C-alpha positions as CSV (number, residue, x, y, z in Angstrom):
1,M,0.0,0.0,0.0
2,P,1.5,3.4,-1.0
3,R,1.9,6.1,1.7
4,L,0.9,8.7,-0.9
5,L,-1.5,8.1,-3.8
6,A,-2.0,10.6,-6.6
7,V,-5.0,10.4,-9.0
8,G,-5.1,12.2,-12.3
9,H,-3.6,12.3,-15.8
10,V,0.1,12.2,-16.4
11,T,0.9,14.5,-19.3
12,W,3.4,15.2,-22.0
13,D,4.1,18.9,-21.9
14,R,5.9,21.0,-24.5
15,V,7.9,23.6,-22.5
16,Q,10.7,25.8,-23.8
17,G,10.9,23.7,-26.9
18,R,11.3,20.4,-25.1
19,Q,8.9,17.6,-24.3
20,V,8.8,16.7,-20.6
21,L,6.6,14.6,-18.4
22,G,4.1,16.6,-16.4
23,G,0.7,16.5,-14.7
24,S,-0.1,16.8,-11.0
25,V,0.5,13.1,-10.4
26,T,4.0,13.3,-11.9
27,Y,5.1,16.1,-9.7
28,A,3.3,14.7,-6.7
29,T,4.7,11.2,-6.8
30,L,8.3,12.3,-7.7
31,A,8.2,15.0,-4.9
32,A,6.9,12.4,-2.4
33,R,9.8,10.1,-3.4
34,A,12.3,12.9,-2.9
35,L,10.9,13.5,0.6
36,G,11.3,9.9,1.5
37,W,7.7,8.6,1.0
38,E,6.6,5.6,-1.1
39,A,4.3,6.9,-3.8
40,A,1.9,5.6,-6.4
41,A,-0.1,7.0,-9.3
42,V,-3.5,6.2,-10.7
43,T,-3.8,7.5,-14.2
44,A,-4.8,6.9,-17.8
45,A,-2.4,7.2,-20.7
46,G,-1.5,6.1,-24.2
47,P,1.3,3.8,-25.3
48,D,3.8,6.6,-25.3
49,F,3.8,6.6,-21.5
50,D,6.0,3.9,-19.9
51,P,5.7,4.1,-16.1
52,A,8.9,2.2,-15.5
53,R,10.8,4.5,-17.8
54,D,9.0,7.8,-17.1
55,L,8.2,7.5,-13.4
56,P,11.1,5.5,-12.0
57,G,10.5,4.3,-8.4
58,V,6.8,5.1,-8.6
59,T,4.2,2.3,-8.7
60,A,1.5,3.2,-11.3
61,F,-1.9,1.8,-12.1
62,V,-2.4,2.9,-15.7
63,A,-5.7,2.5,-17.6
64,P,-4.9,2.1,-21.3
65,S,-6.0,5.0,-23.5
66,D,-5.7,5.9,-27.2
67,A,-3.6,8.9,-26.3
68,T,-1.8,10.6,-23.4
69,T,-2.9,14.1,-22.4
70,R,-0.6,16.7,-24.0
71,F,-0.2,20.4,-23.4
72,V,1.8,23.1,-25.0
73,N,2.8,25.6,-22.2
74,S,4.2,29.1,-22.5
75,Y,4.7,31.8,-19.8
76,G,4.4,35.6,-20.1
77,A,6.6,38.1,-18.3
78,D,3.9,38.4,-15.7
79,G,4.1,34.7,-14.9
80,M,0.7,34.0,-16.5
81,R,0.6,30.6,-18.2
82,S,-0.9,30.1,-21.7
83,Q,-1.8,26.5,-22.5
84,T,-3.1,24.5,-25.4
85,L,-4.4,20.9,-25.1
86,S,-3.5,18.8,-28.1
87,S,-4.7,15.4,-26.9
88,R,-6.5,14.0,-23.9
89,A,-6.5,10.6,-22.3
90,A,-9.6,8.8,-21.1
91,D,-11.2,9.7,-17.8
92,V,-9.5,8.2,-14.7
93,V,-11.8,5.6,-13.1
94,V,-11.0,4.4,-9.6
95,S,-13.5,1.6,-9.4
96,D,-11.0,-1.0,-10.7
97,L,-8.3,-0.2,-8.2
98,P,-6.9,-3.0,-6.0
99,E,-8.4,-2.9,-2.6
100,Q,-5.0,-2.4,-0.9
101,W,-4.6,0.9,-2.8
102,R,-7.7,2.4,-1.2
103,R,-6.1,3.1,2.2
104,P,-3.1,5.4,1.6
105,E,-2.0,7.7,4.4
106,V,-2.3,10.7,2.0
107,L,-4.4,11.0,-1.1
108,L,-4.0,13.8,-3.7
109,V,-6.7,14.2,-6.3
110,G,-5.1,16.2,-9.1
111,P,-7.1,16.5,-12.3
112,V,-5.7,18.6,-15.2
113,A,-8.4,18.2,-17.8
114,G,-11.6,17.3,-16.0
115,E,-10.6,13.6,-16.0
116,V,-11.7,12.9,-12.4
117,Q,-15.4,12.6,-12.1
118,G,-17.8,12.6,-9.1
119,S,-16.7,12.3,-5.5
120,A,-13.4,10.4,-6.1
121,A,-12.1,11.0,-2.6
122,L,-15.0,9.0,-1.1
123,S,-13.7,5.9,-2.8
124,F,-10.7,5.9,-0.5
125,E,-10.0,5.7,3.2
126,A,-7.1,8.1,3.3
127,E,-6.0,9.8,6.5
128,V,-5.4,13.1,4.8
129,V,-7.0,14.1,1.5
130,G,-6.0,17.0,-0.7
131,A,-7.2,18.3,-4.1
132,N,-5.8,20.6,-6.7
133,A,-8.5,22.9,-8.1
134,Q,-7.1,23.6,-11.6
135,G,-8.5,20.6,-13.4
136,W,-12.0,21.4,-12.5
137,L,-11.7,25.1,-13.6
138,R,-10.6,24.5,-17.2
139,A,-12.5,24.5,-20.5
140,F,-11.0,24.0,-23.9
141,G,-11.6,26.0,-27.0
142,P,-12.0,24.5,-30.5
143,G,-8.2,24.6,-31.0
144,G,-7.5,23.2,-27.6
145,E,-7.0,26.6,-26.0
146,V,-7.3,26.4,-22.2
147,R,-9.9,28.8,-20.9
148,P,-11.3,29.4,-17.4
149,R,-14.7,28.1,-16.5
150,A,-17.0,28.1,-13.5
151,W,-16.6,25.1,-11.2
152,Q,-19.4,22.7,-11.8
153,R,-20.6,21.1,-8.6
154,P,-17.7,21.8,-6.2
155,E,-19.7,20.2,-3.4
156,E,-19.4,16.9,-5.3
157,S,-15.8,17.2,-6.3
158,L,-14.7,18.2,-2.8
159,A,-16.6,15.6,-0.8
160,G,-14.2,14.0,1.6
161,V,-11.4,16.5,0.9
162,H,-9.5,18.1,3.8
163,A,-7.3,20.6,2.0
164,L,-7.8,22.4,-1.4
165,F,-4.9,24.0,-3.3
166,L,-5.2,26.7,-6.0
167,S,-3.2,29.4,-7.5
168,E,-4.2,33.0,-7.5
169,H,-4.5,32.6,-11.3
170,D,-7.0,29.7,-11.1
171,L,-9.9,31.8,-10.1
172,P,-10.7,35.5,-10.6
173,D,-10.7,37.2,-7.2
174,A,-9.3,34.0,-5.9
175,L,-9.2,34.9,-2.2
176,R,-12.9,35.9,-2.1
177,R,-13.9,32.8,-4.0
178,S,-11.9,30.6,-1.8
179,R,-13.8,31.9,1.2
180,E,-16.9,30.7,-0.5
181,L,-15.3,27.3,-1.1
182,L,-14.7,26.9,2.7
183,T,-18.3,25.7,2.7
184,F,-17.1,22.5,1.2
185,V,-13.6,22.0,2.5
186,P,-12.1,23.1,5.8
187,M,-8.7,24.3,4.6
188,I,-7.5,26.1,1.5
189,A,-4.1,27.3,0.4
190,V,-4.1,30.1,-2.3
191,T,-0.5,30.3,-3.6
192,R,1.0,33.4,-5.2
193,G,4.4,32.1,-6.4
194,W,7.4,33.8,-4.8
195,R,5.0,36.2,-3.0
196,G,3.8,33.5,-0.7
197,L,0.4,32.2,0.1
198,S,-2.8,32.7,2.0
199,L,-3.8,29.8,4.3
200,L,-7.6,29.9,4.8
201,T,-9.5,28.0,7.5
202,R,-12.9,28.6,8.9
203,D,-11.2,30.4,11.8
204,G,-9.5,33.0,9.6
205,I,-6.7,33.7,7.1
206,E,-2.9,33.5,7.7
207,E,-0.4,34.9,5.3
208,V,2.7,32.8,4.8
209,A,5.9,34.0,3.2
210,A,7.6,31.9,0.5
211,L,11.3,31.7,-0.3
212,P,12.0,33.7,-3.5
213,R,14.2,31.9,-6.0
214,Q,15.3,32.5,-9.6
215,E,12.6,30.8,-11.7
216,V,13.6,28.7,-14.7
217,D,10.2,26.9,-15.1
218,P,7.3,27.4,-12.6
219,T,5.4,24.4,-14.0
220,G,4.6,22.0,-11.2
221,A,5.3,24.3,-8.3
222,G,1.7,24.2,-7.1
223,D,1.7,20.4,-7.3
224,V,4.9,20.1,-5.3
225,F,3.5,22.6,-2.8
226,A,0.3,20.5,-2.4
227,T,2.3,17.3,-2.0
228,A,4.8,18.6,0.5
229,F,1.9,20.3,2.5
230,L,-0.1,17.1,2.8
231,I,3.0,15.0,3.8
232,R,4.1,17.5,6.5
233,Y,0.5,17.9,7.7
234,Q,0.2,14.2,8.0
235,E,3.4,14.1,10.0
236,T,2.7,17.0,12.3
237,G,-1.0,17.9,12.2
238,N,0.1,21.6,12.0
239,P,-1.1,23.5,8.9
240,Q,1.2,26.5,9.5
241,E,4.3,24.3,9.7
242,A,3.1,22.3,6.7
243,A,2.6,25.5,4.7
244,V,6.2,26.7,5.4
245,F,7.6,23.3,4.5
246,A,5.6,23.2,1.3
247,A,6.7,26.7,0.2
248,C,10.3,25.8,0.6
249,A,9.8,22.5,-1.3
250,A,8.2,24.4,-4.1
251,S,11.1,26.8,-4.2
252,C,13.3,23.9,-5.4
253,V,11.3,22.8,-8.4
254,V,11.1,26.2,-10.1
255,E,14.9,26.3,-10.4
256,G,15.0,23.8,-13.2
257,L,12.9,22.4,-16.1
258,A,10.0,20.2,-15.2
259,A,10.8,17.9,-12.2
260,S,14.6,18.1,-12.6
261,T,15.4,20.1,-9.4
262,L,13.1,18.5,-6.8
263,G,14.6,18.9,-3.3
264,D,15.0,16.1,-0.8
265,R,14.1,16.6,2.9
266,D,17.5,17.8,3.9
267,E,17.4,20.5,1.2
268,V,13.9,21.6,2.2
269,V,15.0,21.9,5.9
270,R,18.0,23.9,4.8
271,R,15.7,26.3,2.9
272,I,13.3,26.6,5.9
273,A,16.3,27.8,7.9
274,Q,17.3,30.2,5.2
275,R,13.8,31.6,5.0
276,E,13.7,32.1,8.8
277,R,17.0,34.1,8.6
278,L,15.6,36.3,5.9
279,I,12.6,37.1,8.0
280,E,14.6,37.7,11.1
281,D,17.0,40.0,9.3
282,G,14.0,42.0,7.9
283,E,14.9,41.1,4.3
284,W,11.6,39.3,3.8
285,E,8.4,40.0,5.7
286,E,5.6,37.5,6.4
């Protein structure tokens, strides 16, 4: 039984002229491995995805599909991402999973193209459950252009979820909209890249500073943040500590292309100490 299980599409992404493996489940499982956790993925993909080759060390339950989901990604100077969907795998269905996979310590539901239907989290008995919002907030134009859309039935998608993760770019007026989503989930992290995040609970909002780094490729930072947050929250039960840990883990992945610069636990702890020194010296305020 994996300690962390991620559900959603693996993707092939075209970034900076190169094809790299992406998708929330890719970043989540590889980040968990880097942090010392056994990880597994539940996905659907075409024959161009080989889990042993493409996700080494990760156990994968792959539903065969005619194609693997593919995106072309580009970023503007303001950090806004433009995406085009060129192919899509079949929906991810969890009903065929082996029974022993249904009780991970941590579950991350991470759709990227609306591939996870219904109340997927209720099919598991995970101790901590997180969800990435982006896959429920995307529509696709006639040429595959990714467009925002209203969340259809969030009360269904978020049933059984403890922590929701979204970027400030996922929703217009993201902080206000997140307050509304607290009706369905008790904890939400709204990330703002190097500018930190807002951690929302039904008791209030706490602003948490990140650790600014030179960005090479911000793709996957939110997925690494979500994974590290859930792992540390499972280990400590402290959402504030989990948020700091996650912000420092996310600061590693932006320094390289795709998942090439994931930090291990020692590196994340080192960056937490660096962050604390910056705050103490007044160079970065929380």
